[in-house]
N, C-alpha and C positions, 0 to 999 in steps of 0.2 A: 421496411424497402431502405437501404443505403443513401446514403445523402449523395445527390448529383453533385459534383465538382466543377461541372461544366462551366468555362467563361471565355467570354469570347470580347473584342472589343464592335458594338453597331455600327453600321454605318448609315451613317445619315442621311445622305443620296437617296439610299434603299430604302429606308423609314419613309420619306418624304414622298417618295412614289407608291409605294404601297397602301401606306395610311393616311398621306392627305397632308398637306402642309400647314392644313388650320387645325389639326389633331393636335390637344393641349399635352405634354411630357407624363403629367400627372397622369393620364389615363392608359399610358403603354404598359404598364404592368399587369391592367386588365387583359392588354389585347395582344400579349405575344406568349410563346410555347418555347420549352428549352427545346431544341433541337434534336438533341441526345438522348434525352429520357421521358419526353413530352407531358412533363410537368408545366403545370399553369402558374403553379408557385415561385414566381423568381425573382430575385432582388437585381433592381438596376442600381446603380450609382452612374451618379452624373458630375463630371467633371470638367468646366471651365478651361479654352484654351487660353494660356498663358499670355497676358498681354505685351 
């Protein structure tokens, strides 16, 4: 199976509404699925906003 290269910026407001504001970001990779290929093997990159 070819590697999926779908990439998007996650909407934090939607994540809070669907996952709850107390869900740790470390558990997010276990609870998301790629909308393009359906795989649960996803990679997330965290970037803090510039100060």
